[in-house]
C-alpha positions as CSV (number, residue, x, y, z in Angstrom):
1,X,0.0,0.0,0.0
2,X,1.5,3.3,-1.1
3,X,0.0,6.8,-0.8
4,X,1.3,8.6,-3.9
5,X,-0.4,12.0,-3.6
6,X,-3.1,14.0,-1.8
7,X,-5.0,17.0,-3.2
8,X,-7.0,19.2,-0.8
9,X,-9.3,22.1,-1.5
10,X,-10.8,24.3,1.2
11,X,-10.1,21.7,3.9
12,X,-9.6,23.1,7.5
13,X,-7.1,25.9,7.1
14,X,-5.8,24.6,3.8
15,X,-7.1,26.7,0.8
16,X,-5.3,24.5,-1.8
17,X,-2.6,21.9,-1.5
18,X,-1.2,19.2,-3.9
19,X,1.3,17.0,-2.1
20,X,3.3,14.0,-3.4
21,X,4.8,11.3,-1.2
22,X,7.8,9.0,-1.7
23,X,7.8,5.3,-0.6
24,X,9.8,6.0,2.6
25,X,9.5,8.5,5.4
26,X,7.9,11.9,4.8
27,X,8.2,14.4,7.6
28,X,5.6,17.2,7.7
29,X,7.4,19.9,9.7
30,X,6.1,23.1,11.1
31,X,5.0,24.9,14.2
32,X,1.7,24.1,16.0
33,X,-1.6,25.1,14.4
34,X,-0.2,25.4,10.9
35,X,-1.9,22.5,9.3
36,X,0.3,19.4,9.9
37,X,-2.4,17.4,11.6
38,X,-5.0,18.6,9.2
39,X,-3.1,16.9,6.3
40,X,-2.7,13.7,8.3
41,X,-6.4,13.8,9.2
42,X,-7.4,14.0,5.5
43,X,-5.2,11.1,4.6
44,X,-6.5,9.0,7.5
45,X,-10.1,9.8,6.5
46,X,-9.7,7.7,3.4
47,X,-8.8,4.7,5.6
48,X,-11.3,5.2,8.4
49,X,-14.2,6.9,6.5
50,X,-14.3,9.7,9.1
51,X,-12.0,12.1,11.0
52,X,-9.9,10.5,13.7
53,X,-10.4,13.7,15.6
54,X,-14.2,13.1,15.8
55,X,-15.0,16.1,13.6
56,X,-18.3,16.3,11.7
57,X,-18.1,16.8,7.9
58,X,-19.2,20.5,8.2
59,X,-16.4,21.2,10.6
60,X,-13.6,20.4,8.1
61,X,-14.8,23.0,5.5
62,X,-12.6,26.1,5.4
63,X,-14.4,29.1,7.1
64,X,-16.8,30.9,4.8
65,X,-16.4,28.4,2.0
66,X,-19.2,26.3,0.5
67,X,-17.5,22.9,0.3
68,X,-14.3,20.9,0.9
69,X,-12.8,18.4,-1.5
70,X,-10.2,15.7,-0.9
71,X,-8.5,13.4,-3.4
72,X,-5.9,10.7,-2.9
73,X,-4.0,8.6,-5.4
74,X,-2.6,5.3,-4.0
75,X,-1.2,2.0,-5.2
76,X,-2.8,-1.1,-3.8
77,X,-0.3,-3.7,-5.1
78,X,-2.3,-4.1,-8.3
79,X,-3.0,-0.7,-9.8
80,X,-3.2,3.0,-9.0
81,X,-6.5,4.2,-7.7
82,X,-8.0,7.6,-6.9
83,X,-10.4,8.1,-4.0
84,X,-12.4,11.4,-3.8
85,X,-14.5,12.8,-1.1
86,X,-16.6,15.9,-1.7
87,X,-18.1,17.6,1.4
88,X,-20.9,20.1,0.7
89,X,-21.5,22.9,3.2
90,X,-25.2,23.3,2.4
91,X,-27.6,21.8,5.0
92,X,-29.3,18.6,3.9
93,X,-26.7,17.7,1.4
94,X,-24.5,14.6,1.9
95,X,-20.9,13.9,1.1
96,X,-20.0,12.4,-2.3
97,X,-17.4,9.5,-2.4
98,X,-15.8,8.0,-5.5
99,X,-13.4,5.3,-6.3
100,X,-11.8,5.9,-9.7
101,X,-14.8,8.0,-10.6
102,X,-17.4,5.4,-9.5
103,X,-19.6,6.5,-6.7
104,X,-19.4,4.8,-3.3
105,X,-22.8,4.5,-1.7
106,X,-21.8,4.1,1.9
107,X,-18.9,5.0,4.2
108,X,-18.6,1.4,5.2
109,X,-17.8,0.5,1.5
110,X,-14.8,2.9,1.5
111,X,-13.2,1.4,4.6
112,X,-10.5,-1.1,3.7
113,X,-9.9,0.2,0.2
114,X,-6.9,2.2,1.5
115,X,-5.3,0.9,4.7
116,X,-3.4,2.9,7.3
117,X,-2.2,2.6,10.8
118,X,-2.6,5.8,12.8
119,X,-0.4,6.5,15.8
120,X,-1.1,9.7,17.7
121,X,-0.3,10.9,21.3
122,X,-3.7,9.6,22.6
123,X,-2.7,6.1,21.6
124,X,0.3,6.2,24.0
125,X,-2.4,6.0,26.7
126,X,-3.9,2.9,25.1
127,X,-3.0,0.8,28.1
128,X,-3.8,3.4,30.8
129,X,-7.2,4.4,29.4
130,X,-10.5,2.6,29.9
131,X,-11.9,-0.2,27.9
132,X,-13.4,2.0,25.2
133,X,-9.9,2.9,23.9
134,X,-9.0,-0.8,23.4
135,X,-12.3,-1.6,21.9
136,X,-11.8,1.2,19.4
137,X,-8.3,-0.2,18.6
138,X,-9.9,-3.6,17.8
139,X,-12.7,-2.1,15.7
140,X,-10.6,0.2,13.6
141,X,-8.0,-2.5,12.9
142,X,-10.4,-5.3,12.1
143,X,-12.7,-3.2,10.0
144,X,-9.9,-2.2,7.6
145,X,-9.2,-5.9,7.0
146,X,-12.7,-7.4,7.0
147,X,-15.5,-5.4,5.4
148,X,-18.0,-7.9,6.9
149,X,-16.9,-7.0,10.4
150,X,-17.6,-3.4,9.7
151,X,-21.0,-4.2,8.4
152,X,-21.8,-6.4,11.5
153,X,-20.5,-3.7,13.9
154,X,-22.8,-1.1,12.2
155,X,-25.8,-3.5,12.5
156,X,-24.9,-4.2,16.1
157,X,-24.7,-0.5,17.0
158,X,-28.0,0.1,15.3
159,X,-29.7,-2.7,17.3
160,X,-28.1,-1.5,20.5
161,X,-29.4,2.0,20.0
162,X,-32.9,0.7,19.5
163,X,-32.7,-1.6,22.5
164,X,-31.3,1.2,24.7
165,X,-34.2,3.4,23.6
166,X,-36.7,0.8,24.7
167,X,-35.0,0.4,28.1
168,X,-35.2,4.2,28.7
169,X,-38.9,4.3,27.7
170,X,-39.7,1.3,29.9
171,X,-39.7,3.4,33.1
172,X,-42.8,5.3,31.8
173,X,-44.4,2.7,29.5
174,X,-43.3,-0.9,29.9
175,X,-45.6,-2.3,27.2
176,X,-43.5,-1.7,24.1
177,X,-40.5,-3.0,26.0
178,X,-42.2,-6.3,27.0
179,X,-43.6,-6.8,23.4
180,X,-40.3,-6.3,21.5
181,X,-37.4,-6.9,23.9
182,X,-37.0,-10.6,22.9
183,X,-36.6,-9.6,19.2
184,X,-34.0,-6.9,19.9
185,X,-32.2,-9.1,22.4
186,X,-32.0,-12.0,19.8
187,X,-30.6,-9.6,17.2
188,X,-28.1,-8.1,19.5
189,X,-26.9,-11.6,20.6
190,X,-26.6,-12.8,17.1
191,X,-24.6,-9.8,15.8
192,X,-22.6,-9.7,19.1
193,X,-21.4,-13.3,18.8
194,X,-19.9,-12.6,15.4
195,X,-18.0,-9.6,16.8
196,X,-16.7,-11.5,19.8
197,X,-15.2,-14.3,17.6
198,X,-13.4,-11.8,15.4
199,X,-12.1,-9.8,18.3
200,X,-10.8,-12.9,20.1
201,X,-9.0,-14.0,17.0
202,X,-7.4,-10.6,16.4
203,X,-6.4,-10.2,20.1
204,X,-4.6,-13.5,20.0
205,X,-2.7,-12.4,16.9
206,X,-1.8,-9.0,18.4
207,X,-0.6,-10.8,21.6
208,X,1.8,-12.9,19.6
209,X,3.2,-9.9,17.7
210,X,3.5,-7.8,20.9
211,X,5.3,-10.6,22.6
212,X,7.8,-10.8,19.8
213,X,8.3,-7.1,19.8
214,X,8.9,-7.0,23.5
215,X,11.4,-9.8,23.3
216,X,13.3,-7.7,20.8
217,X,12.9,-4.5,22.7
218,X,13.9,-5.8,26.2
219,X,16.0,-8.8,25.4
220,X,13.4,-11.1,26.8
221,X,13.3,-9.5,30.2
222,X,9.7,-8.5,30.0
223,X,6.8,-10.7,28.9
224,X,3.5,-9.1,27.9
225,X,0.2,-10.9,27.5
226,X,-3.1,-9.6,25.9
227,X,-6.3,-11.5,26.7
228,X,-9.7,-10.8,25.2
229,X,-12.3,-10.1,27.8
230,X,-15.9,-10.6,26.7
231,X,-19.0,-9.9,28.8
232,X,-21.0,-13.1,28.1
233,X,-19.7,-14.8,31.3
234,X,-17.6,-17.4,29.3
235,X,-14.0,-18.5,29.3
236,X,-11.8,-16.7,26.9
237,X,-11.5,-19.5,24.3
238,X,-15.2,-20.1,24.3
239,X,-15.8,-16.8,22.5
240,X,-14.7,-18.5,19.3
241,X,-17.9,-20.6,19.4
242,X,-20.5,-18.2,18.0
243,X,-23.4,-20.4,18.8
244,X,-22.4,-20.7,22.4
245,X,-21.8,-16.9,22.7
246,X,-25.1,-16.1,21.1
247,X,-26.9,-18.4,23.5
248,X,-25.1,-17.0,26.6
249,X,-25.7,-13.4,25.5
250,X,-29.3,-13.9,24.8
251,X,-29.9,-15.5,28.2
252,X,-28.2,-12.6,29.9
253,X,-30.2,-10.1,27.9
254,X,-33.5,-11.8,28.7
255,X,-32.8,-12.5,32.4
256,X,-32.1,-9.1,34.0
257,X,-34.6,-6.7,32.6
258,X,-35.3,-4.9,35.9
259,X,-31.6,-4.4,36.4
260,X,-31.1,-3.0,32.9
261,X,-34.1,-0.7,33.3
262,X,-32.7,0.6,36.5
263,X,-29.3,1.2,34.9
264,X,-31.0,2.7,31.8
265,X,-28.8,0.8,29.4
266,X,-27.9,-2.6,28.0
267,X,-25.4,-4.3,30.3
268,X,-24.1,-7.1,28.2
269,X,-22.6,-7.4,24.8
270,X,-19.4,-6.4,22.8
271,X,-19.9,-2.8,23.7
272,X,-18.7,-3.8,27.2
273,X,-15.6,-5.8,25.9
274,X,-12.0,-5.1,26.9
275,X,-8.5,-6.4,26.4
276,X,-6.6,-7.3,29.6
277,X,-3.0,-6.4,29.3
278,X,-0.4,-7.8,31.7
279,X,3.3,-7.4,31.9
280,X,5.3,-10.2,33.7
281,X,1.9,-11.4,35.1
282,X,0.8,-8.1,36.6
283,X,-1.9,-5.8,35.2
284,X,-0.1,-3.2,33.1
285,X,-2.7,-0.5,33.6
286,X,-1.8,-0.3,37.3
287,X,1.7,-1.9,37.8
288,X,3.6,-1.0,34.6
289,X,5.7,2.2,34.5
290,X,4.7,4.9,32.1
291,X,7.6,3.9,29.9
292,X,6.5,0.3,29.9
293,X,2.9,1.3,29.1
294,X,4.1,3.4,26.2
295,X,6.2,0.5,24.9
296,X,3.2,-1.7,25.0
297,X,1.2,0.9,23.1
298,X,3.9,1.1,20.4
299,X,4.0,-2.6,20.2
300,X,0.2,-2.8,19.7
301,X,0.3,-0.3,16.8
302,X,3.2,-2.0,15.2
303,X,1.3,-5.3,15.5
304,X,-1.6,-3.7,13.7
305,X,0.7,-3.1,10.8
306,X,2.2,-6.5,10.8
307,X,-1.2,-8.2,10.9
308,X,-2.4,-6.0,8.0
309,X,0.7,-7.2,6.1
310,X,0.0,-10.9,6.8
311,X,-3.6,-10.6,5.6
312,X,-3.1,-8.4,2.6
313,X,0.4,-9.1,1.4
314,X,1.5,-5.5,1.8
315,X,2.1,-3.1,4.6
316,X,-0.4,-0.3,5.3
317,X,0.7,3.3,5.4
318,X,1.9,4.4,8.8
319,X,0.6,7.8,10.0
320,X,2.4,9.3,13.0
321,X,0.9,12.5,14.4
322,X,3.6,14.2,16.6
323,X,4.4,10.9,18.4
324,X,8.2,11.1,18.5
325,X,8.2,14.1,20.7
326,X,6.3,12.1,23.3
327,X,8.9,9.3,23.4
328,X,12.3,9.1,25.1
329,X,15.4,8.6,23.0
330,X,15.5,4.8,23.2
331,X,11.9,4.2,22.3
332,X,12.1,6.8,19.5
333,X,15.1,5.1,18.0
334,X,13.4,1.6,18.3
335,X,10.3,2.9,16.6
336,X,12.2,4.5,13.7
337,X,14.2,1.3,13.2
338,X,11.0,-0.8,13.1
339,X,9.4,1.4,10.4
340,X,12.4,1.4,8.2
341,X,11.5,0.3,4.6
342,X,7.8,1.2,5.1
343,X,5.9,4.2,4.0
344,X,5.5,6.6,6.9
345,X,3.9,10.1,6.9
346,X,4.7,11.8,10.2
347,X,4.2,15.3,11.7
348,X,6.7,16.9,14.0
349,X,7.7,20.3,15.4
350,X,11.3,19.1,15.7
351,X,13.9,17.7,13.2
352,X,14.3,13.9,13.2
353,X,18.0,14.2,13.8
354,X,21.1,12.8,12.1
355,X,21.0,9.4,10.3
356,X,17.3,9.4,9.4
357,X,16.6,9.5,5.6
358,X,13.4,11.3,4.9
359,X,11.6,13.7,2.6
360,X,10.7,16.9,4.4
361,X,7.7,19.1,3.7
362,X,7.4,22.4,5.6
363,X,4.0,23.8,6.4
364,X,3.1,27.3,7.3
365,X,-0.5,28.5,7.7
366,X,-1.8,25.8,5.4
367,X,0.9,26.2,2.8
368,X,3.1,23.2,2.1
369,X,6.6,23.4,0.6
370,X,8.9,20.6,-0.3
371,X,12.2,21.2,1.6
372,X,14.3,18.3,0.5
373,X,14.3,14.8,-0.8
């Protein structure tokens, strides 16, 4: 996977930019608030289908403009392709997405066409943060590799939203809840079982890659382990059995209605999943040092890239948003060594230092200038 060029019009603070990328490391260099992360955000949108900063479409349109447009040309190992996203500013109009000029109907259909691994400062807290951060890690990584997973996750969230709405209404009017809760619980359990199996498999693969990374990083002195933690009251390996998971989830969802109504939400299902991360047998979230936690986070993001390579036959594009400045010298050097030979687009306020071969693009107030190759 190789990102060859990006063209932006009226995107964030960027009036117009046409940027080409080489196959190695490209450094986007400049002061804060000049447009570095805006460029990375645009590239990542082609992989995730949305802004990794949580921005709505209307928020990425340059102030006082009527639209934003993004184009990217990339090579997928077979041919060159061009993805285009047109974002109108007029209320009621929807974005237009195209693949080589052919319209893409849904955002879900774009995800996985261009694959990228994003690593930003927030990801350095992947171990320290709550379960949602680790669930998002799983969902983003698996969705890019398996379109069916993304479709199942979308269906699951739709059913969960409907079921939660019924639960909230039940305090005032229990009749609609009692009449339809079995249907929605059945749908949730069915979709949830498929998600659990995929997450278990991916977590096991990440665990193997992280262990290998740590063996290299620490000379075998530290042993990490990642364990998938579902909420269906089953042993870890049982989550591979979708029929068993569906049965267990359905029973839980149908046996504790008063408890869920009291809580005002659905209490079981993949939206409650987590990954337990231990280092030398102790829970890393509480007992690992900040440096060790950051090393685990780095290893998980590198694992995401390795698994993408295993499944697709080519590495994804690595996107680093001002991560190096958050790392100490040893971890920075290790990360740079591991990404050698891969395409990396990174933002930074500081030079990389001697010995690192990279193309450098300077940015100032939304204007991008090639400095050297």
